[in-house]
N, C-alpha and C positions, 0 to 999 in steps of 0.2 A: 068749674070742674074741681071737685074736692078729691084730688088724687091721694092725699094722705090717708083718707078713710078707705080701707079695703086693701090698698097696695101694701102698706106696711104690715098689716095683719097677715095677708097672704104670704108675704116674704118671710116673716118669722115662722110661719107654719111650714113652708117649703124648706127653709134652712134647717129646721129641727128634724125634718124627715130624712131618712136614709135612702129613700127611693128617688133615684135620679129622674125617673119619669115624671114625678111631681114637679121637680125643679124645671125640667124641660117644658112641661106644660105651662107653668107659670111664665117662663121666659117667652114662650110664644104669645101668651096673653098680653104681657107687657109690651112686646113688639107691636101687637095689633093696636094697643092703645096709643103708642107713640106715633106709629105711622098715620093713624086716623087724625091725630091732632097736630101733626108736624107743621111748623110755621106759626102756630098760635100760642105756644107755651111761653111762660115767663122764664127768666133765668133760674129762678128758684125752683120752678117745676122741673126744668131740665136737670138741675142738680139732684133732685129727688129721683128721677129716672136713672141718673148716672149711678147713684148709690145702689138702687135696686138691681139694675142690670149687671154692674160689676160684681156684685155679691153672688148673683145667680150663675154667672159664668164659671165660677170656680168649681172644679171637679165635675163638670157636666160633660156628656159624651161629645165626641168630635163632630158628628153629623149635626147635632143640635146647634153647636157653636157656629158651624159653617153656614147653616141655614139662617141663623140669626144675623151673622155678620153680613151676609149678602143683602138682607133686607135693610140694614142700616147704612150700607156702604155709600149710597148716593144722597142721603138726606143731609141738607145743609145745616141743620141744627142738631145733629146727632150728638149725644153726650160725649165729651172729649175723652174722659178717662176710659170709658168703655171702648171707644174707637181705638185708643192706644193699646189697650189690652188685646183687642182682636188683631191689630197690626203686628204685634210682637208675639203672637201665638206661634209656637213651633210648627204647627201643622199648616202647610202652604194653602190647603183648600179653605182654611179659616181666614188666614191673613190676606190672601191674594185679592179678593174683591175690595177689601177696605184699602189696601195699599194702592191699588190701581185707580180707584174712583173717589174715595172719601175726600171732600173738601175740608174736613176738619183736621187733617194732618198738615202740620206746618213744615217748613224747610228743615229746621233742626231735627225734628222727629224723623223725617224721611231719611236724612243723612245718617242719623244714628242707627236706624234700622238697616240701611244699606251697608253700614260698617260691620254689623254683627250677625246678621241673619243669613239664611241659606240662599243658594242660587235661585230657587223658585221665588223667594221673596224679592230678590233683585230684578228678576224678569217682570214681576208684577209692577214694581215701581217704574221700570223703564217704559211701561205702557201708559203712564199718566198723561193727561192732556196737556199739562204744563209742568216743566221741570226747570229748576234754576241751576246755575253753575256749580254751587257747592254739592248738590245732589248728583249731578252728572259726573263730576270729578270722581266721586266714590264709585259710582257704577262702572265707569271706564277702568278704574284702577283694580277693583275687586272682581268684577263680573267676568264670565266666560265670553267666548266669541258670540254666543247667542244673545247674551245681554248687551254686549257692545253693538251688535248689529241692530237690535231692537231700539236702543236709545238713539243710535245714529239715524235710524229711519223715522224717528219721532219728530214731526215738524214743530211740535210744541216744546222741544228740548232746547236749552241754551247751553253753550259750552264756553269754558274759560280758554285762554290761550294754552294753558297747560293741558287741559282736557283734549283740545283739538290735536295738539302735538302727540299725545298718547294714543288717540284714536288712529291718527295717520300712521304712527309707528306700527300699530297692530295690523293695520290694513295692508301693509306691504306684502304679506304672505297669506292674505285672506281675501279672495275675490269677492265674496258676498258682502263683506264689510266695506271693501273699497267702493263697490257700486252704491252702497247706502250713503257713503260720504260724498261721492260724486254727485248725487242727486240733491244735496243740500245747497240752498242758495246763500247760506250765511258763512260758508267756508271760503276764506280768501283764495282767489284764483291761483296765486303763486304757490299756495299750499297744495292745491289740487294738482298742479303741474308737477310739483316735486314728488308727490305721492305716485303719480302714474309713470313718471320717468324712472323712479327707483323700482317700482313694481315691474315695469317692462324689462329692466336690466336683470332683475331676479329671474323672470321667466326665460329670458334669452340664455342666461347661464345654465339653467336646468335643461333646456332643450338642446343646447350645444353639447353639453356633457353626454346626453343620451344618444346623440347622433352627430358626431363631428363633421361627417361628410356633407350634411345639410346646413352647416353653420352660416354660409353666405346667404342662403335663401331665408333662413330664420332671422338673421340680422336685418335683412331688407323688410321682411314682414313686420317685425317689431317696430322698426323706425317709421314705417308707413302708418301703423296704428297709433303711435305716439303723436305724429303730426296731426292726424285726424282729431285726436282728443284735444290737442292744443287749439286747433281751429274751432272746435265746438265750444271750448271754454271761452275763447275770445268773443265768439258770436253771441253768447248768452250773457256777456258781462257789460252792464251799463257803465261801470267804472272804466273799463277798457275803451269803450266808445267815447267817453268824455276826455280821457287822456289822449286818445288818437286825434280828436278834433283840436285840442289845445296845442299839442306838440306840432302837428302838421301846420297849424297857423303860424307858429313861431318859425318853423323851418321855411315856409314860403315867404315870410317877411324878412328872412336873413337874420333872425334873432336867436337861432338855436346854436348855442356855443357851449364851451366847456363849463362855464359858470352855471348855465341852466341845468346841465347834467348833474353837477354837484348839488344844486338846489333840489332836484328831484330825489336824489339819494337822501338828502337831509330830511325831505318830507316822508321818507320811507315809502315812496310810490313806485312799486314794481312796474306798473303799466307805463307810466311816463318815462321811467328810466329805460325800459326795454324799447319803447317806440323811438325815443331820442337816439339811442345807439343804433337802431336799425336804419333810421333815416340818415344819420351822419356817416355810416359805413356802407350804405347801399346794400345791406344784407337783409334777407327775409326775416320777418319778425320771429318766425319759429326757431331759426338758428340762434338768435340772440337770447330768446327765452331758455332754450336748452343750455346754452353756455352759462347763463346766470343760475338756473336751477341746479345744474349738475356741478356748479363751481369748477368749470373747465378752465384752469389757470392759464394754460398755454394759449388757448384761443383768446382769452380776455386780454392777455399781455400783447398779443399780435394786433388785435383790433385796436386797442388803446394807442399803441405806438403808431399804427398806420394812419389814424385819424388825428394824430397830434395831441393827444391828451397828456397831461403832466403825470408825474408819479403819484402826487397826492390824490388826484381824481381816480387814477387806476387803482390805488390802494383802497379807496372808498368802494369801488365796484367789487373788488375781490372780497371785501368783508361785509358786503351789503346783505346777502341772503341770510335769514335766520338759520342757525345751526351750522353755518359755514365759517362764521367769524373766527372762532377759536382755532379751527384747523388752518385757516388762511394766515392768521397772525403768527402761528408757529413757524411758517415758512416764508414770512414776509421779507426777511433778509435775502434769502435765496431768490425770491421773486424780484426784489429790487435789483439784485446783481444781473439777473436775466434781462430785466427791462433796460438797464443801462447798456448792456452788450448788444442788444437787438438793434440792428441797423434799420432806419426808417424805410429805406428802399426794399430791404428784405421783407419787412412787415407788410408793405404795400403789395409786394408780389404774392405773399402768402394770402393776403386778404382777397386778391383777385382770384386766386385758386378757390377759396371758400365760396366766392360769388358764383363761379362757374359750376361748382359742385351743387350748391344749394338751388340754383335756378333751374336745374334739370327737373322740372315738374313740381317744384316746391312752392310754398305760399309767399306772396308779397305781404307788405304791411297792410292788414285789414282787420 
């Protein structure tokens, strides 16, 4: 195929003309040629198309650019410079098909686009079949709640630790986003628990403020919903199932002790730590998870003292949860003083009270 003959001549004629219709007509003709031969062109021929297409795109009407971009958006060998021009077009209807579908846009280009272009551009990027962490970081940081919800609901999107943290923070007052995060299998279970515990507390505060007379009923309903979410999260977690089998085996063999707990914390294993504390204290797993997720200092101190843990292990539990370490360390001296003053018999009596309260229809370790 001798593309040089004819294309260059037509290009020069079109560029010399002031009639946009001629440029648009030639652009359609070029698109026809490229679509027909896509997958068969040499690199040199694709470069020629790139030169022709990028030249024709300048000063052409929006509708023609949008139609052209839509045709090129899914072609695996579409000219790169032309695709980039379309992706960075200020008109969302021109850029969106390319941003959402073109395989010719690399990670750096997508991240740069997300950092500088409009909300509609970000929405289009959020719908791509595959997204890497550097791109989702920008989408979560810059995008609206609609963008965040779309990327959170995208099964092909991958998130950094920072990106997940940002998503969860935004979801605490956004139910739609929270449910998108809840449905993702790649979000750590302890992160999901923390999200819904905090969201539940926010809802409870709002409802109690609106009708203080119903505060007790509201608190009960929120607690029940939180327990159901925890149970669902455990049931769907293969990691929890493995942790449960391993720690139960240690417990039944008389090998579950303080050193094991400290080891689980060192592994950063939320599930193993929670199951171990549940078995050692004879408290339901839901109560342990809530104490860890909410960083409930008083309950952790009582539990640790009652089952005979040292201060070093207790301190490790207090600073175990991501996001809680700084707050816990600020008050560690006060916690240490409380731990020393706490009588073991008093702690055991308090633990027995917790057992009775939690066992009233609450979940066992499962």
